[in-house]
N, C-alpha and C positions, 0 to 999 in steps of 0.2 A: 187507709193506714196499712202499710205492708206488715205481714206477719214475719216474725223472726223465730228461728228454731232455737230451742234450748241447747246451748253449746256443750253442756256437760252431761246430757242424758245419753247413755249408751246401753245397749242391750247385749251386744255380742261383738266379737273381734274376729276378723278374717286374717288368716296367715297365708302368705304367698311366698314361695321359694323360687327364685329365678323365673317368675312369671307363671308358675304352676300353683294353683290353689291347693292347700292342704285342708281347706274347709274352715268352718267357723267354730269359735270357742266361746263359751259364756263367761270365762274368767281369764284375766290377764294381770299378772303381778310381776313387778321387777323392772319396769321401764324406768331405769334410773342410771345416772352417772355421777361420779364424784371426782373432783379435782383435788389432788393432794397438794398441800401448801407447805413450803419451806420458809421458815422465818430467818431473816438475816438482820442482824444488828449492825448498823453502820456507826463507826466511831465518830464522836462529836455530834451525832444526831440523837438527841434525847427525846424528841417529840413523838416519834413513832418507830415501829419495827417494820421493816420491809416484809411484805407477804408475797412470796414468789411462787407461781404455779410450777409444779414439777411434772406430774403424771396424771393422766385421766384414766379412771377405771370404770368399767361397766358391769352392772350386776347381771346375774342369770335371770332370764325371763321364764316364768311359769305360766303355761296356758292350760286351762282345764275345760272339760266338756263331757257331756254324757256320750256314751259309745254311739257311734253312727257308722254308716258304711264308709265314711271318709277316714275312719281309723286305719283302713288298709293303706291309704296314701302315706300316712305317717310311718307305718311299718315298712313300706317300700323305700322311703327316704332313708330310714335308719339302716335297713339292710344293704343299701347301696354303698355304705361306708366300707363294707368288706372288700370291695373291688378297688378301693382307692379313695382317699379323703379329698374332697373338693369343698371349698368354703364359699358357698354361693351368697348372693345378696338376697335379702328378704324384706318383706313389707308386712307391717301389722296395721290394719285399719280398724278403728273404733267405729262401729256402725249403730245407727238408731234402728228402731223396730221396722221402719219402712225401707231400710237398706241404704239410706243416705249416710255419707261419711261425716263423722264429727271431727276426727283428726286421724292422721296416719304417720307412721314412722318408718323410715328406711333403715335397715340394719346391714352393716358391712361384715362379710366373712362369717356367716352363721354356721354353727355346728350344733347338732343335737347332743346333749350331754346325759339326758336321762328320760326314759319313758316309763310310766307306771300304769299298768292296766288295772282293771276293776278287781275288787274282791267279790268273788262269786260265792255267796253263802245263802242257801235257801232258808236257813233259820232266821236270817236277818234281811228280809227283802228291802232293797233300796235301789235307787237309780244307779246303774253301772256307769262309772266315770273313768276317764283316763286323764293323765297329767303328762304334758310334754314340757321338758325344760330345755331351753336353748341358750347358747352363749354367743357373743358377737364381739367384734373389734371396734364398734362405734356406730354412730348414727350417720345417715346420709340423707340426701333429698329423697323423699318418698314419692315424688312425682306430683306434688301439689295436692290440695284437698278440695 
């Protein structure tokens, strides 16, 4: 009997910008889209109201992880915006503990909108974490899973 992998079990997420890995993150929130609907009532049609799609919006994605040497890659990407804004394509892959891919998403025209570094407080020792927030203009083919 063939073994099947649990499709929903993920441990971490890998972020790649134009083919360059920015490392792995242990949290990913905000992979979402919403279609705005306009209602149109047609004269003489009392059975229903037309539900017409108008605009698609995409939420900001938050990636979190403990500080690692890969943090410098994020800093370099954000610093590169000072010389001109380019909006690259990105991929987020949800990975299992063994590194196999559960699912992946391609993102069009990605832009970092916020980075938050760790709170360094010796009176409150905890894992130093960073948060990267990115925005995008939509989903695209992520190259298959």
